[in-house]
N, C-alpha and C positions, 0 to 999 in steps of 0.2 A: 504494500500500500504506500503510495507516494503522498507526501504532504506538501502543500503549497508553502514554501518558506516564508511567504509574505502574509500568511493567514493571521487574522486578528481575532481575539476572543476575550470574553470578560474574565476577570480574576478578582478575588478578594485580597486586597493588599493592605499591609500595615506599614506605616512610615513613622519613624521617630527621629526627628532632626531639630535643627535650630528653631523651626517654626512650631514645634510641638509634636504631639502624637496624634496621628490620624489613621483611620481605617475605613475601608469601604470598597465598593466594586468599581473597577476601572478597566479599560481595554488595554490588553498587552499583546505582544507577539512572541513568536518562538525565540527571538533574540533576547527577550526579557526574562525567560525562565532559566533554570540551571543549564550551564553550557555543556555538561557532560552526562553520559549515562544513557540507558535505554529509554526511548521515548514512548510513553504510555498515554493513551487516550483515557482519561479518567471517567469511568461510568458512575462511580459513587465514591463519596468520602463520608466522614461523620464529624460530629461535634464532640470534642472532649474537653475536660477541664483544662488540660494543658493548652489547647487552642485558645481558650480565653486568656490564659496567662501570656501566650505568645503574641497577642494582639492588644496588649495594654502596656504602657510604660512601667507601671508598678509591678507587673508580672516578672520582669527581668529575665525573660526566657528567650526572646528574639535576639539573635546574635548578628543579624545583618539588617540593613535598612536601605531601600524598601525590602519587605519580605512578603512573598505570596504565602499565606498561611495554609494550614491543613496538614496534620501529622500522619494521616493514614489514607489509603486509597485502594480501590479495586478497579481494574480496567483491562484494556486490551493493548497489547504491544503493537505499535505502528512503525517503529524503527528499532531493530534489535541491536544496532550499533556494534556489530561484530561479536555479540555475546552468544551463549548457548540457546537463548530464547529465539523463537521464530515469530514473524509477523502473524498476528491473529491470536497468539497465546493469551489466555486469561490469567491474570496475576494479581497478587496482593503485595503491598509494601507499606511499612510503617516503622516508626522508631528511628534509631540512629539520629541524623540531623534533619530529617525531612520536616519541613514546616517550622524549623527553629534556626538552623545554621545554613540551610539551603532552601530554595524555593520549593513550596509544597503543593498540596493536592487541591486547593480551592481555585482550580482553573481547569479548562477543558483538557490541557496537556500538562504533563509533568515528566521530567527526566529524573531517573533514579539509577544509581550504580547497580550493575548487574548482580553483584554479590549481596545486595540488600533486598532482593526480590524473591518472593515465595510463589511457586506455581499454585494457582487456585485448585484446591483438591476437589475431586469428584464428590458430589453431595452438597455443594454450596453454589449458589448463584453469586454474582458480584454484589447484588443488593444485600443478600443475606450476610455476606462477608463483612459488609460495612455496618449493618445493624449490630453485628458482633463487634467489629472494629477493635481499636486498641483497648477499649474497656473490657470487651468480652475476652480478648486475648489475655489481658491481665488476670481476669477472673479464672480463666482456664489454667494459667500458670499457678495460681493460688490453689486451686483444687488439686492439681497434679502434685504440688509440693506437699499438701496435707496427706494425700494418698500414699506418696512415697515415704512419708513419716510413719505411716501405719494406720491412718484413719480408714475405717471401713463402716458400711451401714450396720446399724445395730449397736455401735459403741456408745451412742448417746446423742443428745442434741448437738447440732452444729450451728454456731452463731454467725450471722452476717450483719455487719454494721454498715450504715449508709446504704441501706438495702434498696432504696428507690433510684439510686444513681446508676451510672453506666456500668461500673464494675460490680456494684452490689446486686443489681437486678439480674445480671447475667449469672453471678455466683449462686443466687437463690435458685434459679432455674436449673443450673447444672447439678448442683448438689441434690436437689429434689429428684431430678431425673436419674441420679445414681442411687437413689433409694435412701437418702439420709433424712433424718428428722431435722428440718431447717427452722431455726428461730431467726426471724428478721427484725432488726432494730431500725427504726425510722422516726423522724420527727414529723412525718406527714400522716396524721391520723386518717385523713380522707383517702389515703392510698392503701388502706388495709386490704380492700378487696383485690386490688391490683397485685399485691404481694402474695395473697393466697392463691390467686389465679396462676402465679408463677410457680407455686408449689410450697410456699411457706406454710408450716403447720401452726406455728405460733408467731404473733407479731407483738413486739414490745416497744414502748416509747423510748426514744433515744435518751431521755433524761435519766433513765434507770442506770445508764452507763456513763453519761457525760459529766456528771457532777464529780468534782475531785473528792476522793475518799482517802484519808491518811492511813487507814488500816492497811498493813502490808499484805494481808490475805483475806479472801472472802470465801463463802461457801463454794465448793467445787460443783460446777454445773455442766460445763461444756466439754464435749469430746474433741472439739476443734473449733477454729474460728477463722473467718475471712474478715480482716479489718480494713476498711476503706477510709477511716477517719483519722486515726492517730491521736496524739495528745492524751488527755485524761481518759478518753474512751478506751484507747488501747491499754492504758495502765490498768483500768478496771477489768478489761477482758482477761489480761494475764492473771489477775488475782482470782478469777472464776474458772480457770481451766482445770479439768480433771488431771489427776496425776499422770505425767508423761505425755500430755497432750501438747498441741502446737497451735500457734496462730500465724497465718500468712498475712503479712502487712504490706499494703501498697499505697496507702493514702496519708495525707497530712492536712486535710482541710480543717481538722480540729487543732492543728498546731504541730510544730516539729519537736517540742519538748516532750519528754516522757517522765511524768511525775510518779515514778514507781521505785521499788526497792529490788534487790536481788533475791528476796525471799521466795517468790514463785519459782525461780530458776533452781535454787539450791535446796529447797525443801520439798518441792513437788516435781522437779525434773522437767518443767515445761520448756518449750522452745519458741523462740521468735524467729520466724522465717521471712527474711526480706525478699520482696518480689520486685524485680526490675524488668520492665518491658521494652526499654530503650536499646540497650546493648546486648540483648539476648542473643547467644550464638545461633547461627543459622540452622544447625542441625536440631537444636531445641525448638526453634521457631517452626520448622517444618513439621516436627512431630506433634506440636501443640495444635497446629492448624488441621492436621489429619484427624486428630481427635475431635476438634471442633466441628468437623464435617461428619462425625460418626457418633460415638457414645457421649460426647460432651456437647453436642449440638443443642442449644437451648430451644425449648418449644415456644411456640407463639411469636416467632420472629416478626411476622407480619404486623402484629398488634403492638409490639414493642417499638418498632421503628416509625418515627414521624418524619415524613418527607418535607424538605425545604429546598428552595433554590438559593443561589448565591445572595439574592436580595434579602433573604430571610436570616442571613447569618448575624447581622448586627444585633437583632433581638435575641437570637438563640445564644450567642456568646455572652450577652449580658445576663440572660436568665441562668445559664449554667454556672457562671461565676458566683451568682447569688444563691446557688444551691436549689434552684427552683425547677429542675428538670426531673421528670419521671419517665423512665425508659431511655430511648436513644433518638437523637436527631440524625437523620441521614441526609446527605447533601448530594444533589445531582448538578454538578457544575456546568453541564452542557445545556441546561434549561434556561 
């Protein structure tokens, strides 16, 4: 497939310069996107909390200006650039510097280094892949880490904090699909039905875990946990884990501090498993996506994903920064 080198297309661009910080849709050309890598026609992207940080000066995530934002994508190869891929291949890309240190996915076309691209596995459409997106990939890494630690259905309740968010909602669905008794923690009481539809057996208010508690240990409740919040919430989760259990932690919307003691670690043998989705090695990436297309594929992807065009990004990015998103926004840059 040949591409007109003079083609113009809309992109969502963040600029931070002497005139201040600005973001919005503007027209760009192929010469304005990253100069190297496989050229992909982006069919779908998604909206992540990191995207909101990358498009605000206070987020301190964007490393170039101007920046075409968008940290993940699924689409079709239109120029393989001498790589192992072929024109027409369906692929996924996310993490590394996409949408932070190099131009990203909020445009019709994006160039990505070949060694950062995952072939779209059978069992997923490009839209489904971006409903899952970076959030679902992070959730999958969390579930896999807990299972590798020894968590199995029947061991007891498994807690998910920040359960209505991108990572949390996916983790609830995946864990329930694997047969776990899922307890979902959320500050959105009106979304209890949504969480139960995903598979949560119990729903608790986030205040149960968010208030700082100076006690070093609390009653053992959970056989494992996926924490998307951090801060006091993570500290309280650690205090409530069963002996030998683990929490997979990937979020810090509740703060980067951890107001806890070593008591859960040395008296109950619990573990804190850090989850990183940015620099994940490619072999781990591919295995996780293969599971996301099979036994970890969340149910109800059609209802979880809310479609928007580039023109809807301003509102979506503001909403996700404020913690107001339920489910996932998926972006169709070509519309």
